[in-house]
DOTIKE-226539 format. One line per field, with one value per residue (C-alpha): residue number from 0; x, y, z. Coordinates in steps of 0.001 Angstrom, whole numbers. Last residue first. Example, Ala and Ser with C-alpha at 12.3 -4.5 7.8 and 13.67 -1.06 7.14 Angstrom:
<atoms>
resi = [1	0]
X = [13670	12300]
Y = [-1060	-4500]
Z = [7140	7800]
</atoms>
This chain:
<atoms>
resi = [287	286	285	284	283	282	281	280	279	278	277	276	275	274	273	272	271	270	269	268	267	266	265	264	263	262	261	260	259	258	257	256	255	254	253	252	251	250	249	248	247	246	245	244	243	242	241	240	239	238	237	236	235	234	233	232	231	230	229	228	227	226	225	224	223	222	221	220	219	218	217	216	215	214	213	212	211	210	209	208	207	206	205	204	203	202	201	200	199	198	197	196	195	194	193	192	191	190	189	188	187	186	185	184	183	182	181	180	179	178	177	176	175	174	173	172	171	170	169	168	167	166	165	164	163	162	161	160	159	158	157	156	155	154	153	152	151	150	149	148	147	146	145	144	143	142	141	140	139	138	137	136	135	134	133	132	131	130	129	128	127	126	125	124	123	122	121	120	119	118	117	116	115	114	113	112	111	110	109	108	107	106	105	104	103	102	101	100	99	98	97	96	95	94	93	92	91	90	89	88	87	86	85	84	83	82	81	80	79	78	77	76	75	74	73	72	71	70	69	68	67	66	65	64	63	62	61	60	59	58	57	56	55	54	53	52	51	50	49	48	47	46	45	44	43	42	41	40	39	38	37	36	35	34	33	32	31	30	29	28	27	26	25	24	23	22	21	20	19	18	17	16	15	14	13	12	11	10	9	8	7	6	5	4	3	2	1	0]
X = [-69664	-72277	-73949	-76595	-79564	-80306	-82552	-82492	-84589	-83892	-86236	-85032	-85416	-84027	-80729	-79178	-81429	-82943	-83530	-85807	-86767	-90221	-91158	-90292	-92721	-91748	-94102	-96792	-96907	-97794	-101020	-102105	-101859	-105814	-106295	-103826	-105266	-108939	-107921	-106220	-109071	-111629	-110194	-109436	-113182	-114545	-112031	-113171	-116761	-116717	-115602	-118815	-119738	-116837	-119278	-121864	-119593	-120510	-119767	-116343	-115788	-117483	-115337	-112140	-112848	-113852	-110476	-108576	-110323	-109417	-105658	-105526	-106897	-104807	-101581	-102811	-103532	-99867	-99918	-102646	-100351	-97488	-99567	-100551	-97024	-95757	-94186	-92963	-89458	-88640	-86757	-86103	-85540	-88095	-90911	-90383	-92993	-92913	-91694	-88817	-87473	-89164	-88201	-84341	-82764	-80204	-77517	-74874	-71220	-70096	-67265	-65819	-65723	-68337	-70869	-70445	-72795	-72485	-73964	-76961	-78059	-79801	-81286	-82142	-84239	-85859	-89164	-90531	-92715	-92191	-89085	-86415	-85761	-82214	-80560	-79430	-78191	-76268	-75779	-73964	-74249	-73168	-75045	-73558	-74976	-76162	-79052	-77691	-77874	-78629	-77695	-78501	-81847	-82527	-83044	-83003	-81860	-83196	-82298	-79681	-77265	-76660	-73539	-73246	-70683	-71253	-70934	-73531	-72905	-75845	-78120	-81340	-80535	-78618	-77801	-75199	-75614	-78636	-81324	-81992	-85144	-83881	-85997	-85466	-86336	-83407	-83233	-79956	-77740	-75185	-71876	-70243	-71211	-71277	-67624	-67312	-65003	-64562	-65494	-63173	-65238	-65789	-63781	-65306	-65102	-61775	-60632	-59921	-56321	-55993	-55703	-52177	-50545	-48421	-47137	-43419	-42416	-39427	-36679	-35982	-32349	-31233	-29158	-26158	-26169	-23272	-20788	-21325	-19147	-19197	-19847	-17096	-18484	-15410	-12406	-12188	-8593	-8934	-7733	-4304	-4480	-3544	-245	2346	711	2	3711	4951	2993	4192	7951	9754	12905	13141	9328	9328	11791	9845	6759	8839	10042	6733	6379	3294	3065	-39	-1243	-2541	415	385	-3097	-2518	-1526	-4264	-6733	-5392	-6137	-9687	-10240	-8975	-10686	-13965	-12918	-12745	-15918	-17724	-16119	-17617]
Y = [30342	27735	25884	23105	22303	18663	16403	17999	16822	15387	14622	12685	12564	9795	10721	7410	4872	3337	-637	-2490	-5968	-7437	-9666	-13358	-16621	-19361	-17835	-17947	-21945	-21884	-19470	-21739	-24672	-24601	-23888	-26236	-29425	-28208	-28110	-31437	-33100	-31354	-32489	-36008	-36166	-35171	-37639	-40420	-39547	-39703	-43193	-44868	-42497	-44331	-47219	-45202	-42287	-38761	-38393	-39214	-36182	-33795	-35491	-34818	-31057	-30965	-32751	-30375	-27391	-29001	-29216	-25585	-24459	-26507	-25355	-21626	-21565	-20596	-17357	-16129	-17025	-15346	-12095	-12262	-12449	-9688	-6918	-4241	-3296	-830	2504	2731	6311	5739	6281	7162	8806	8239	11003	8733	8507	10875	11397	10631	11523	14437	14913	17410	17798	20857	20176	23474	24980	27422	24773	20713	18916	16164	13067	11888	8387	5882	2528	56	-2774	-5444	-6820	-9300	-11905	-14389	-15021	-12451	-9829	-8420	-6716	-3117	-1046	2223	3178	6596	10135	13215	16429	18819	22111	22384	24948	27499	27503	30880	32618	35589	33986	30752	30690	27325	27225	24231	20975	19932	17342	14068	11799	8292	6467	2309	1486	-1248	-2729	-2009	-5434	-3359	-864	2286	4387	6823	10838	11106	13995	16459	18497	19975	20243	22246	20208	21682	25166	26395	28625	31121	30678	33034	31184	27802	27947	25400	22285	21099	17776	15339	13426	9758	7484	4660	7050	7866	4026	2918	1598	-2440	-3724	-4374	-7617	-9641	-6667	-6834	-7657	-5664	-8131	-8788	-8147	-10094	-8259	-10069	-11553	-10142	-13066	-14302	-13634	-16020	-14300	-14898	-16500	-18444	-17232	-19703	-20498	-22587	-25763	-26722	-29152	-32811	-34634	-32475	-32602	-36280	-37304	-34939	-36826	-40472	-39460	-42043	-43918	-44870	-45289	-47488	-50006	-49941	-50925	-54098	-55169	-55428	-59296	-60617	-64216	-65613	-68163	-71556	-73724	-72037	-73138	-76894	-77656	-75734	-77537	-81091	-80420	-79212	-82468	-84647	-82915	-83614	-87355	-87665	-86406	-88567	-91511	-90590]
Z = [43817	44150	47102	46543	48755	49253	47413	44075	41242	38130	35077	32253	28578	26498	24089	24764	24717	27695	28193	30369	30076	31128	34284	34135	34496	36915	39611	36956	36897	40410	39770	36751	38821	39286	35575	34397	36193	35209	31484	31641	33305	30841	28039	29130	30021	26835	24903	27092	26706	23066	22574	22187	19362	17153	16237	14141	13708	13841	17644	16896	14922	17604	20261	18420	17949	21922	22423	20487	22432	25786	24569	23544	26723	28741	26815	26953	30792	31462	29453	31741	34750	33031	32145	35886	37020	34485	36192	33753	34303	37113	37274	40802	42261	44935	42584	38669	36808	33006	30583	29248	32598	35205	39127	38988	42191	43674	45853	44656	44100	42103	39405	38302	34734	35526	36717	36108	38072	40497	42425	40582	41154	39278	40115	37301	37567	35408	35892	38617	37209	39852	38398	37852	34833	34827	37628	38386	41616	42051	38365	38585	37815	36140	35190	32310	32038	28380	29424	31829	35654	36500	39654	42153	43174	41035	37446	35477	31739	29528	27879	30603	29477	31511	31951	33328	35234	35402	39284	38608	35381	32721	32209	33281	30457	29979	26640	27249	26722	28732	28319	30911	32421	35836	39096	42202	45138	47188	47068	44915	47346	46420	48359	50710	54151	52156	51302	48584	47927	44461	43644	41724	39493	40126	37813	35978	32407	32998	33300	36607	37182	37159	40701	41893	42253	44755	46662	47539	51238	52652	53227	56794	58044	60898	63603	64693	68231	70334	71548	74952	77865	80898	84176	86652	89942	90781	88631	85164	84110	80704	80664	79223	76128	76747	75575	77275	80305	80409	79210	82091	85028	83070	83546	81438	82107	85891	85803	83004	84761	87910	86184	84570	87927	89440	88612	90117	91643	91628	93923	92953	94264	97656	98439	97894	101698	102824	100473	101793	105327	104411	102813	105671	108310	105933	105458	109506	109970	107504	108807	112496]
</atoms>
């Protein structure tokens, strides 16, 4: 009962004290400002006007300016070919009115430049005919110039493989005009050439035999030493060792000689200027 009375007294106390905690707002200042200034006018003067856009009106965009791309310049050019490296300009011939030189025709020529297995591929060469060749209605005179090219070449290689030169004849000069031909070399320095390949001497077996020389030399040395030891009273007991050493080294050398021969190189090939060649046409040639 006592707690109930205390609660009622506390509530009554709060009701009497509520007016003391209330705030009294003075709106007279706002009224004074509104009399002297127009707030709506101030807002319109201080802010820029908004653009008037009609509904569904497309927005125009400024046209794009074309972009100019500078022309690309080449980084570098290959050096021009020298006259000796250029292929001749071949004169076209009308076969219906031309004179035909049959394929298989041979010409004996001499080289104007030296050539070897170290000559660069693509090197141009010239040859001069040593005698005239007569065909029906035409004669190819002595002194006619034939031109060709080194198609392939390499130095001597292991396993006794010799050097290589592959020549091809692709044109001849007839009455001031360069005529295209297709021909191969059949002889070089009076030696027959097969498949147009001028080969250096293959020396595998020679390399195999040469590889036996160290073993043979050591064996002979041991035999001489054995003879000297056999003449002595006390050194004779050492003779079996020298004999066994000599035989063992020679046997190893003999068995391994085919393998050692693989590391030998073949012969070089070099043909000086003025050497004689034989050229054989592989296709018909047409001349005016």
